Every structure is written in C-alpha cells, then in structure tokens.
PyMOL Python script that loads the backbone (N, CA, C, O; Angstrom):
from pymol import cmd

cmd.read_pdbstr("""\
ATOM      1  N   UNK A   1     101.104  -0.676 127.729  1.00  0.00           N
ATOM      2  CA  UNK A   1      99.739  -0.206 127.875  1.00  0.00           C
ATOM      3  C   UNK A   1      99.085  -0.146 126.498  1.00  0.00           C
ATOM      4  O   UNK A   1      99.665   0.383 125.550  1.00  0.00           O
ATOM      5  N   UNK A   2      97.891  -0.684 126.398  1.00  0.00           N
ATOM      6  CA  UNK A   2      97.102  -0.656 125.169  1.00  0.00           C
ATOM      7  C   UNK A   2      95.900   0.250 125.425  1.00  0.00           C
ATOM      8  O   UNK A   2      95.175   0.076 126.405  1.00  0.00           O
ATOM      9  N   UNK A   3      95.697   1.223 124.528  1.00  0.00           N
ATOM     10  CA  UNK A   3      94.561   2.127 124.672  1.00  0.00           C
ATOM     11  C   UNK A   3      93.676   2.040 123.442  1.00  0.00           C
ATOM     12  O   UNK A   3      94.122   1.651 122.362  1.00  0.00           O
ATOM     13  N   UNK A   4      92.418   2.407 123.624  1.00  0.00           N
ATOM     14  CA  UNK A   4      91.466   2.361 122.514  1.00  0.00           C
ATOM     15  C   UNK A   4      90.361   3.372 122.747  1.00  0.00           C
ATOM     16  O   UNK A   4      90.080   3.784 123.872  1.00  0.00           O
ATOM     17  N   UNK A   5      89.747   3.753 121.642  1.00  0.00           N
ATOM     18  CA  UNK A   5      88.493   4.489 121.703  1.00  0.00           C
ATOM     19  C   UNK A   5      87.396   3.458 121.520  1.00  0.00           C
ATOM     20  O   UNK A   5      87.469   2.625 120.617  1.00  0.00           O
ATOM     21  N   UNK A   6      86.385   3.506 122.365  1.00  0.00           N
ATOM     22  CA  UNK A   6      85.250   2.598 122.256  1.00  0.00           C
ATOM     23  C   UNK A   6      84.032   3.460 121.913  1.00  0.00           C
ATOM     24  O   UNK A   6      83.624   4.322 122.691  1.00  0.00           O
ATOM     25  N   UNK A   7      83.464   3.208 120.737  1.00  0.00           N
ATOM     26  CA  UNK A   7      82.286   3.941 120.287  1.00  0.00           C
ATOM     27  C   UNK A   7      81.065   3.131 120.693  1.00  0.00           C
ATOM     28  O   UNK A   7      80.996   1.927 120.444  1.00  0.00           O
ATOM     29  N   UNK A   8      80.104   3.797 121.320  1.00  0.00           N
ATOM     30  CA  UNK A   8      78.954   3.092 121.887  1.00  0.00           C
ATOM     31  C   UNK A   8      77.652   3.644 121.329  1.00  0.00           C
ATOM     32  O   UNK A   8      77.437   4.855 121.285  1.00  0.00           O
ATOM     33  N   UNK A   9      76.782   2.724 120.900  1.00  0.00           N
ATOM     34  CA  UNK A   9      75.410   3.071 120.557  1.00  0.00           C
ATOM     35  C   UNK A   9      74.523   2.590 121.701  1.00  0.00           C
ATOM     36  O   UNK A   9      74.738   1.514 122.258  1.00  0.00           O
ATOM     37  N   UNK A  10      73.521   3.406 122.045  1.00  0.00           N
ATOM     38  CA  UNK A  10      72.624   3.044 123.135  1.00  0.00           C
ATOM     39  C   UNK A  10      71.180   3.014 122.656  1.00  0.00           C
ATOM     40  O   UNK A  10      70.852   3.498 121.573  1.00  0.00           O
ATOM     41  N   UNK A  11      70.338   2.441 123.480  1.00  0.00           N
ATOM     42  CA  UNK A  11      68.905   2.530 123.248  1.00  0.00           C
ATOM     43  C   UNK A  11      68.497   4.001 123.359  1.00  0.00           C
ATOM     44  O   UNK A  11      69.162   4.783 124.038  1.00  0.00           O
ATOM     45  N   UNK A  12      67.412   4.370 122.696  1.00  0.00           N
ATOM     46  CA  UNK A  12      66.933   5.750 122.731  1.00  0.00           C
ATOM     47  C   UNK A  12      66.677   6.167 124.180  1.00  0.00           C
ATOM     48  O   UNK A  12      65.994   5.472 124.932  1.00  0.00           O
ATOM     49  N   UNK A  13      67.239   7.313 124.551  1.00  0.00           N
ATOM     50  CA  UNK A  13      67.029   7.864 125.883  1.00  0.00           C
ATOM     51  C   UNK A  13      67.911   7.287 126.971  1.00  0.00           C
ATOM     52  O   UNK A  13      67.739   7.644 128.137  1.00  0.00           O
ATOM     53  N   UNK A  14      68.851   6.408 126.639  1.00  0.00           N
ATOM     54  CA  UNK A  14      69.693   5.751 127.645  1.00  0.00           C
ATOM     55  C   UNK A  14      71.123   6.282 127.718  1.00  0.00           C
ATOM     56  O   UNK A  14      71.887   5.850 128.582  1.00  0.00           O
ATOM     57  N   UNK A  15      71.507   7.206 126.836  1.00  0.00           N
ATOM     58  CA  UNK A  15      72.903   7.651 126.775  1.00  0.00           C
ATOM     59  C   UNK A  15      73.376   8.246 128.095  1.00  0.00           C
ATOM     60  O   UNK A  15      74.490   7.949 128.529  1.00  0.00           O
ATOM     61  N   UNK A  16      72.577   9.064 128.739  1.00  0.00           N
ATOM     62  CA  UNK A  16      72.994   9.714 129.992  1.00  0.00           C
ATOM     63  C   UNK A  16      73.292   8.677 131.070  1.00  0.00           C
ATOM     64  O   UNK A  16      74.315   8.757 131.750  1.00  0.00           O
ATOM     65  N   UNK A  17      72.400   7.707 131.222  1.00  0.00           N
ATOM     66  CA  UNK A  17      72.590   6.653 132.218  1.00  0.00           C
ATOM     67  C   UNK A  17      73.833   5.822 131.901  1.00  0.00           C
ATOM     68  O   UNK A  17      74.621   5.512 132.794  1.00  0.00           O
ATOM     69  N   UNK A  18      74.004   5.464 130.628  1.00  0.00           N
ATOM     70  CA  UNK A  18      75.137   4.629 130.227  1.00  0.00           C
ATOM     71  C   UNK A  18      76.453   5.357 130.445  1.00  0.00           C
ATOM     72  O   UNK A  18      77.387   4.774 130.996  1.00  0.00           O
ATOM     73  N   UNK A  19      76.555   6.615 130.029  1.00  0.00           N
ATOM     74  CA  UNK A  19      77.826   7.331 130.175  1.00  0.00           C
ATOM     75  C   UNK A  19      78.201   7.488 131.645  1.00  0.00           C
ATOM     76  O   UNK A  19      79.383   7.433 131.986  1.00  0.00           O
ATOM     77  N   UNK A  20      77.226   7.681 132.510  1.00  0.00           N
ATOM     78  CA  UNK A  20      77.517   7.789 133.946  1.00  0.00           C
ATOM     79  C   UNK A  20      78.077   6.478 134.488  1.00  0.00           C
ATOM     80  O   UNK A  20      79.007   6.490 135.295  1.00  0.00           O
ATOM     81  N   UNK A  21      77.520   5.346 134.051  1.00  0.00           N
ATOM     82  CA  UNK A  21      78.026   4.047 134.500  1.00  0.00           C
ATOM     83  C   UNK A  21      79.401   3.743 133.925  1.00  0.00           C
ATOM     84  O   UNK A  21      80.263   3.216 134.629  1.00  0.00           O
ATOM     85  N   UNK A  22      79.617   4.067 132.656  1.00  0.00           N
ATOM     86  CA  UNK A  22      80.907   3.802 132.012  1.00  0.00           C
ATOM     87  C   UNK A  22      82.020   4.576 132.707  1.00  0.00           C
ATOM     88  O   UNK A  22      83.122   4.052 132.872  1.00  0.00           O
ATOM     89  N   UNK A  23      81.756   5.795 133.111  1.00  0.00           N
ATOM     90  CA  UNK A  23      82.778   6.624 133.767  1.00  0.00           C
ATOM     91  C   UNK A  23      83.281   6.015 135.067  1.00  0.00           C
ATOM     92  O   UNK A  23      84.377   6.360 135.508  1.00  0.00           O
ATOM     93  N   UNK A  24      82.529   5.128 135.693  1.00  0.00           N
ATOM     94  CA  UNK A  24      82.913   4.507 136.963  1.00  0.00           C
ATOM     95  C   UNK A  24      83.806   3.283 136.793  1.00  0.00           C
ATOM     96  O   UNK A  24      84.307   2.751 137.784  1.00  0.00           O
ATOM     97  N   UNK A  25      84.013   2.828 135.574  1.00  0.00           N
ATOM     98  CA  UNK A  25      84.785   1.607 135.321  1.00  0.00           C
ATOM     99  C   UNK A  25      86.284   1.893 135.364  1.00  0.00           C
ATOM    100  O   UNK A  25      86.767   2.831 134.731  1.00  0.00           O
ATOM    101  N   UNK A  26      87.014   1.066 136.123  1.00  0.00           N
ATOM    102  CA  UNK A  26      88.477   1.169 136.142  1.00  0.00           C
ATOM    103  C   UNK A  26      89.004   0.896 134.741  1.00  0.00           C
ATOM    104  O   UNK A  26      88.584  -0.062 134.093  1.00  0.00           O
ATOM    105  N   UNK A  27      89.911   1.724 134.278  1.00  0.00           N
ATOM    106  CA  UNK A  27      90.467   1.586 132.937  1.00  0.00           C
ATOM    107  C   UNK A  27      89.880   2.590 131.967  1.00  0.00           C
ATOM    108  O   UNK A  27      90.442   2.813 130.894  1.00  0.00           O
ATOM    109  N   UNK A  28      88.758   3.199 132.322  1.00  0.00           N
ATOM    110  CA  UNK A  28      88.152   4.240 131.485  1.00  0.00           C
ATOM    111  C   UNK A  28      88.713   5.581 131.923  1.00  0.00           C
ATOM    112  O   UNK A  28      88.549   5.982 133.076  1.00  0.00           O
ATOM    113  N   UNK A  29      89.374   6.274 131.005  1.00  0.00           N
ATOM    114  CA  UNK A  29      89.949   7.577 131.347  1.00  0.00           C
ATOM    115  C   UNK A  29      89.054   8.736 130.947  1.00  0.00           C
ATOM    116  O   UNK A  29      89.173   9.833 131.493  1.00  0.00           O
ATOM    117  N   UNK A  30      88.155   8.498 129.994  1.00  0.00           N
ATOM    118  CA  UNK A  30      87.248   9.558 129.548  1.00  0.00           C
ATOM    119  C   UNK A  30      86.043   8.936 128.868  1.00  0.00           C
ATOM    120  O   UNK A  30      86.168   7.931 128.168  1.00  0.00           O
ATOM    121  N   UNK A  31      84.877   9.532 129.073  1.00  0.00           N
ATOM    122  CA  UNK A  31      83.656   9.093 128.400  1.00  0.00           C
ATOM    123  C   UNK A  31      82.796  10.325 128.155  1.00  0.00           C
ATOM    124  O   UNK A  31      82.482  11.069 129.085  1.00  0.00           O
ATOM    125  N   UNK A  32      82.419  10.535 126.898  1.00  0.00           N
ATOM    126  CA  UNK A  32      81.664  11.728 126.525  1.00  0.00           C
ATOM    127  C   UNK A  32      80.468  11.369 125.661  1.00  0.00           C
ATOM    128  O   UNK A  32      80.542  10.474 124.818  1.00  0.00           O
ATOM    129  N   UNK A  33      79.359  12.079 125.880  1.00  0.00           N
ATOM    130  CA  UNK A  33      78.207  11.991 124.989  1.00  0.00           C
ATOM    131  C   UNK A  33      78.559  12.739 123.707  1.00  0.00           C
ATOM    132  O   UNK A  33      79.169  13.807 123.757  1.00  0.00           O
ATOM    133  N   UNK A  34      78.178  12.185 122.569  1.00  0.00           N
ATOM    134  CA  UNK A  34      78.442  12.825 121.281  1.00  0.00           C
ATOM    135  C   UNK A  34      77.202  12.704 120.394  1.00  0.00           C
ATOM    136  O   UNK A  34      76.277  11.954 120.706  1.00  0.00           O
ATOM    137  N   UNK A  35      77.192  13.440 119.300  1.00  0.00           N
ATOM    138  CA  UNK A  35      76.128  13.296 118.313  1.00  0.00           C
ATOM    139  C   UNK A  35      76.677  12.550 117.113  1.00  0.00           C
ATOM    140  O   UNK A  35      77.890  12.478 116.922  1.00  0.00           O
ATOM    141  N   UNK A  36      75.792  11.999 116.312  1.00  0.00           N
ATOM    142  CA  UNK A  36      76.205  11.242 115.132  1.00  0.00           C
ATOM    143  C   UNK A  36      75.748   9.814 115.250  1.00  0.00           C
ATOM    144  O   UNK A  36      74.813   9.523 115.995  1.00  0.00           O
ATOM    145  N   UNK A  37      76.396   8.905 114.522  1.00  0.00           N
ATOM    146  CA  UNK A  37      75.951   7.513 114.521  1.00  0.00           C
ATOM    147  C   UNK A  37      76.189   6.804 115.863  1.00  0.00           C
ATOM    148  O   UNK A  37      75.555   5.786 116.141  1.00  0.00           O
ATOM    149  N   UNK A  38      77.082   7.323 116.684  1.00  0.00           N
ATOM    150  CA  UNK A  38      77.323   6.765 118.011  1.00  0.00           C
ATOM    151  C   UNK A  38      76.886   7.785 119.047  1.00  0.00           C
ATOM    152  O   UNK A  38      76.844   8.985 118.774  1.00  0.00           O
ATOM    153  N   UNK A  39      76.559   7.298 120.241  1.00  0.00           N
ATOM    154  CA  UNK A  39      76.042   8.154 121.305  1.00  0.00           C
ATOM    155  C   UNK A  39      77.101   8.530 122.336  1.00  0.00           C
ATOM    156  O   UNK A  39      77.005   9.573 122.982  1.00  0.00           O
ATOM    157  N   UNK A  40      78.110   7.676 122.487  1.00  0.00           N
ATOM    158  CA  UNK A  40      79.145   7.874 123.505  1.00  0.00           C
ATOM    159  C   UNK A  40      80.488   7.475 122.915  1.00  0.00           C
ATOM    160  O   UNK A  40      80.586   6.483 122.192  1.00  0.00           O
ATOM    161  N   UNK A  41      81.523   8.248 123.226  1.00  0.00           N
ATOM    162  CA  UNK A  41      82.899   7.888 122.876  1.00  0.00           C
ATOM    163  C   UNK A  41      83.672   7.755 124.180  1.00  0.00           C
ATOM    164  O   UNK A  41      83.656   8.651 125.025  1.00  0.00           O
ATOM    165  N   UNK A  42      84.352   6.616 124.327  1.00  0.00           N
ATOM    166  CA  UNK A  42      85.097   6.299 125.548  1.00  0.00           C
ATOM    167  C   UNK A  42      86.568   6.135 125.200  1.00  0.00           C
ATOM    168  O   UNK A  42      86.902   5.558 124.165  1.00  0.00           O
ATOM    169  N   UNK A  43      87.440   6.636 126.053  1.00  0.00           N
ATOM    170  CA  UNK A  43      88.883   6.357 125.952  1.00  0.00           C
ATOM    171  C   UNK A  43      89.203   5.412 127.100  1.00  0.00           C
ATOM    172  O   UNK A  43      88.967   5.739 128.263  1.00  0.00           O
ATOM    173  N   UNK A  44      89.737   4.244 126.775  1.00  0.00           N
ATOM    174  CA  UNK A  44      90.016   3.229 127.783  1.00  0.00           C
ATOM    175  C   UNK A  44      91.387   2.619 127.563  1.00  0.00           C
ATOM    176  O   UNK A  44      91.931   2.677 126.461  1.00  0.00           O
ATOM    177  N   UNK A  45      91.941   2.034 128.611  1.00  0.00           N
ATOM    178  CA  UNK A  45      93.251   1.410 128.505  1.00  0.00           C
ATOM    179  C   UNK A  45      93.378   0.208 129.417  1.00  0.00           C
ATOM    180  O   UNK A  45      92.670   0.086 130.417  1.00  0.00           O
ATOM    181  N   UNK A  46      94.296  -0.681 129.055  1.00  0.00           N
ATOM    182  CA  UNK A  46      94.589  -1.878 129.842  1.00  0.00           C
ATOM    183  C   UNK A  46      96.044  -2.256 129.612  1.00  0.00           C
ATOM    184  O   UNK A  46      96.713  -1.699 128.742  1.00  0.00           O
ATOM    185  N   UNK A  47      96.523  -3.206 130.399  1.00  0.00           N
ATOM    186  CA  UNK A  47      97.921  -3.636 130.299  1.00  0.00           C
ATOM    187  C   UNK A  47      98.243  -4.268 128.956  1.00  0.00           C
ATOM    188  O   UNK A  47      99.334  -4.068 128.422  1.00  0.00           O
ATOM    189  N   UNK A  48      97.297  -5.035 128.400  1.00  0.00           N
ATOM    190  CA  UNK A  48      97.542  -5.731 127.138  1.00  0.00           C
ATOM    191  C   UNK A  48      96.233  -5.858 126.364  1.00  0.00           C
ATOM    192  O   UNK A  48      95.179  -5.443 126.845  1.00  0.00           O
ATOM    193  N   UNK A  49      96.302  -6.431 125.169  1.00  0.00           N
ATOM    194  CA  UNK A  49      95.122  -6.565 124.312  1.00  0.00           C
ATOM    195  C   UNK A  49      94.065  -7.441 124.979  1.00  0.00           C
ATOM    196  O   UNK A  49      92.874  -7.143 124.893  1.00  0.00           O
ATOM    197  N   UNK A  50      94.484  -8.514 125.640  1.00  0.00           N
ATOM    198  CA  UNK A  50      93.516  -9.375 126.316  1.00  0.00           C
ATOM    199  C   UNK A  50      92.788  -8.615 127.426  1.00  0.00           C
ATOM    200  O   UNK A  50      91.577  -8.761 127.591  1.00  0.00           O
ATOM    201  N   UNK A  51      93.511  -7.821 128.168  1.00  0.00           N
ATOM    202  CA  UNK A  51      92.898  -7.016 129.224  1.00  0.00           C
ATOM    203  C   UNK A  51      91.930  -6.000 128.662  1.00  0.00           C
ATOM    204  O   UNK A  51      90.880  -5.743 129.250  1.00  0.00           O
ATOM    205  N   UNK A  52      92.280  -5.417 127.521  1.00  0.00           N
ATOM    206  CA  UNK A  52      91.388  -4.466 126.870  1.00  0.00           C
ATOM    207  C   UNK A  52      90.115  -5.174 126.404  1.00  0.00           C
ATOM    208  O   UNK A  52      89.014  -4.641 126.544  1.00  0.00           O
ATOM    209  N   UNK A  53      90.273  -6.365 125.856  1.00  0.00           N
ATOM    210  CA  UNK A  53      89.109  -7.147 125.433  1.00  0.00           C
ATOM    211  C   UNK A  53      88.190  -7.470 126.599  1.00  0.00           C
ATOM    212  O   UNK A  53      86.970  -7.365 126.480  1.00  0.00           O
ATOM    213  N   UNK A  54      88.773  -7.863 127.728  1.00  0.00           N
ATOM    214  CA  UNK A  54      87.965  -8.156 128.912  1.00  0.00           C
ATOM    215  C   UNK A  54      87.246  -6.906 129.405  1.00  0.00           C
ATOM    216  O   UNK A  54      86.087  -6.972 129.814  1.00  0.00           O
ATOM    217  N   UNK A  55      87.933  -5.772 129.367  1.00  0.00           N
ATOM    218  CA  UNK A  55      87.325  -4.505 129.789  1.00  0.00           C
ATOM    219  C   UNK A  55      86.105  -4.188 128.935  1.00  0.00           C
ATOM    220  O   UNK A  55      85.054  -3.824 129.462  1.00  0.00           O
ATOM    221  N   UNK A  56      86.239  -4.323 127.635  1.00  0.00           N
ATOM    222  CA  UNK A  56      85.137  -3.990 126.733  1.00  0.00           C
ATOM    223  C   UNK A  56      84.011  -5.013 126.850  1.00  0.00           C
ATOM    224  O   UNK A  56      82.851  -4.635 127.014  1.00  0.00           O
ATOM    225  N   UNK A  57      84.335  -6.292 126.768  1.00  0.00           N
ATOM    226  CA  UNK A  57      83.292  -7.325 126.732  1.00  0.00           C
ATOM    227  C   UNK A  57      82.648  -7.531 128.102  1.00  0.00           C
ATOM    228  O   UNK A  57      81.422  -7.559 128.205  1.00  0.00           O
ATOM    229  N   UNK A  58      83.439  -7.673 129.133  1.00  0.00           N
ATOM    230  CA  UNK A  58      82.891  -8.007 130.448  1.00  0.00           C
ATOM    231  C   UNK A  58      82.362  -6.803 131.213  1.00  0.00           C
ATOM    232  O   UNK A  58      81.398  -6.930 131.967  1.00  0.00           O
ATOM    233  N   UNK A  59      82.964  -5.658 131.035  1.00  0.00           N
ATOM    234  CA  UNK A  59      82.571  -4.499 131.850  1.00  0.00           C
ATOM    235  C   UNK A  59      81.693  -3.521 131.079  1.00  0.00           C
ATOM    236  O   UNK A  59      80.612  -3.166 131.548  1.00  0.00           O
ATOM    237  N   UNK A  60      82.138  -3.079 129.901  1.00  0.00           N
ATOM    238  CA  UNK A  60      81.393  -2.052 129.174  1.00  0.00           C
ATOM    239  C   UNK A  60      80.144  -2.642 128.529  1.00  0.00           C
ATOM    240  O   UNK A  60      79.049  -2.116 128.724  1.00  0.00           O
ATOM    241  N   UNK A  61      80.286  -3.720 127.767  1.00  0.00           N
ATOM    242  CA  UNK A  61      79.135  -4.283 127.051  1.00  0.00           C
ATOM    243  C   UNK A  61      78.060  -4.848 127.972  1.00  0.00           C
ATOM    244  O   UNK A  61      76.935  -5.081 127.529  1.00  0.00           O
ATOM    245  N   UNK A  62      78.378  -5.071 129.229  1.00  0.00           N
ATOM    246  CA  UNK A  62      77.387  -5.622 130.158  1.00  0.00           C
ATOM    247  C   UNK A  62      76.444  -4.553 130.716  1.00  0.00           C
ATOM    248  O   UNK A  62      75.486  -4.884 131.415  1.00  0.00           O
ATOM    249  N   UNK A  63      76.700  -3.289 130.418  1.00  0.00           N
ATOM    250  CA  UNK A  63      75.851  -2.213 130.926  1.00  0.00           C
ATOM    251  C   UNK A  63      74.517  -2.214 130.177  1.00  0.00           C
ATOM    252  O   UNK A  63      74.483  -2.255 128.947  1.00  0.00           O
ATOM    253  N   UNK A  64      73.436  -2.170 130.926  1.00  0.00           N
ATOM    254  CA  UNK A  64      72.095  -2.140 130.339  1.00  0.00           C
ATOM    255  C   UNK A  64      71.918  -0.869 129.513  1.00  0.00           C
ATOM    256  O   UNK A  64      72.310   0.219 129.935  1.00  0.00           O
ATOM    257  N   UNK A  65      71.326  -1.019 128.341  1.00  0.00           N
ATOM    258  CA  UNK A  65      71.075   0.125 127.471  1.00  0.00           C
ATOM    259  C   UNK A  65      72.023   0.231 126.301  1.00  0.00           C
ATOM    260  O   UNK A  65      71.761   0.989 125.368  1.00  0.00           O
ATOM    261  N   UNK A  66      73.131  -0.517 126.324  1.00  0.00           N
ATOM    262  CA  UNK A  66      74.078  -0.503 125.208  1.00  0.00           C
ATOM    263  C   UNK A  66      73.591  -1.490 124.145  1.00  0.00           C
ATOM    264  O   UNK A  66      73.268  -2.637 124.452  1.00  0.00           O
ATOM    265  N   UNK A  67      73.544  -1.033 122.905  1.00  0.00           N
ATOM    266  CA  UNK A  67      73.115  -1.911 121.816  1.00  0.00           C
ATOM    267  C   UNK A  67      74.277  -2.363 120.939  1.00  0.00           C
ATOM    268  O   UNK A  67      74.206  -3.429 120.327  1.00  0.00           O
ATOM    269  N   UNK A  68      75.355  -1.562 120.868  1.00  0.00           N
ATOM    270  CA  UNK A  68      76.486  -1.917 120.006  1.00  0.00           C
ATOM    271  C   UNK A  68      77.721  -1.136 120.454  1.00  0.00           C
ATOM    272  O   UNK A  68      77.629   0.002 120.914  1.00  0.00           O
ATOM    273  N   UNK A  69      78.883  -1.784 120.304  1.00  0.00           N
ATOM    274  CA  UNK A  69      80.155  -1.088 120.534  1.00  0.00           C
ATOM    275  C   UNK A  69      81.076  -1.333 119.345  1.00  0.00           C
ATOM    276  O   UNK A  69      80.957  -2.332 118.635  1.00  0.00           O
ATOM    277  N   UNK A  70      81.991  -0.400 119.152  1.00  0.00           N
ATOM    278  CA  UNK A  70      83.047  -0.547 118.156  1.00  0.00           C
ATOM    279  C   UNK A  70      84.338  -0.109 118.832  1.00  0.00           C
ATOM    280  O   UNK A  70      84.456   1.038 119.261  1.00  0.00           O
ATOM    281  N   UNK A  71      85.308  -1.017 118.930  1.00  0.00           N
ATOM    282  CA  UNK A  71      86.573  -0.722 119.609  1.00  0.00           C
ATOM    283  C   UNK A  71      87.632  -0.371 118.570  1.00  0.00           C
ATOM    284  O   UNK A  71      87.880  -1.131 117.634  1.00  0.00           O
ATOM    285  N   UNK A  72      88.255   0.797 118.752  1.00  0.00           N
ATOM    286  CA  UNK A  72      89.278   1.307 117.832  1.00  0.00           C
ATOM    287  C   UNK A  72      90.589   1.467 118.597  1.00  0.00           C
ATOM    288  O   UNK A  72      90.798   2.487 119.253  1.00  0.00           O
ATOM    289  N   UNK A  73      91.480   0.466 118.519  1.00  0.00           N
ATOM    290  CA  UNK A  73      92.757   0.553 119.246  1.00  0.00           C
ATOM    291  C   UNK A  73      93.597   1.739 118.744  1.00  0.00           C
ATOM    292  O   UNK A  73      93.616   2.046 117.552  1.00  0.00           O
ATOM    293  N   UNK A  74      94.275   2.384 119.669  1.00  0.00           N
ATOM    294  CA  UNK A  74      95.182   3.474 119.337  1.00  0.00           C
ATOM    295  C   UNK A  74      96.512   2.868 118.899  1.00  0.00           C
ATOM    296  O   UNK A  74      97.031   1.964 119.553  1.00  0.00           O
ATOM    297  N   UNK A  75      97.061   3.366 117.794  1.00  0.00           N
ATOM    298  CA  UNK A  75      98.366   2.900 117.329  1.00  0.00           C
ATOM    299  C   UNK A  75      99.353   4.049 117.373  1.00  0.00           C
ATOM    300  O   UNK A  75      98.965   5.216 117.322  1.00  0.00           O
ATOM    301  N   UNK A  76     100.605   3.722 117.467  1.00  0.00           N
ATOM    302  CA  UNK A  76     101.669   4.715 117.483  1.00  0.00           C
ATOM    303  C   UNK A  76     102.494   4.547 116.224  1.00  0.00           C
ATOM    304  O   UNK A  76     103.230   3.570 116.087  1.00  0.00           O
ATOM    305  N   UNK A  77     102.376   5.496 115.301  1.00  0.00           N
ATOM    306  CA  UNK A  77     103.112   5.418 114.041  1.00  0.00           C
ATOM    307  C   UNK A  77     104.488   6.028 114.170  1.00  0.00           C
ATOM    308  O   UNK A  77     105.247   6.049 113.201  1.00  0.00           O
TER     309      UNK A  77
END
""", "prot")
cmd.dss("prot")
cmd.show_as("cartoon", "prot")
cmd.util.cbc("prot")
cmd.orient("prot")
C-alpha cells in the first residue's frame, strides 16, 4: 500500500465544494480544510505508485475548482 498527503489549492470560495467531492473518492481516507498556502489536505492511498498517480490525476485533479495539487508520498524510515 502506498499512501500520500495531497495538498490542494482551490479557486477562491470553492474549498467547501471541493473537499466534499474529494471525500467521496475511493482511496481517500481523510480530507480537511486548512489555512495557509493550501486550502485542503487529503490523505489517500492505493495499491502501488501507479494507482496513486491515477487517483490524483484522474480523480482528484479532475474536480472543478482545483487549481493546483502537490502530492507528498508517505515514507517509512
């Protein structure tokens, strides 16, 4: 299992709508509105790196109102 935090920037006034849609995606375990340079922080997981990439690019980034994402894979030291 590969997990990552996905940091999301949205258009002004769109964070509430975006976070509600992101929470419905299979593979997303948590999505929260935050303050700072990003508007939403998501915890997501998939079977492998390719699956995680598909989740972010095909499912998360396709939501209207998202302007930018930054994917931060979780590592185990």
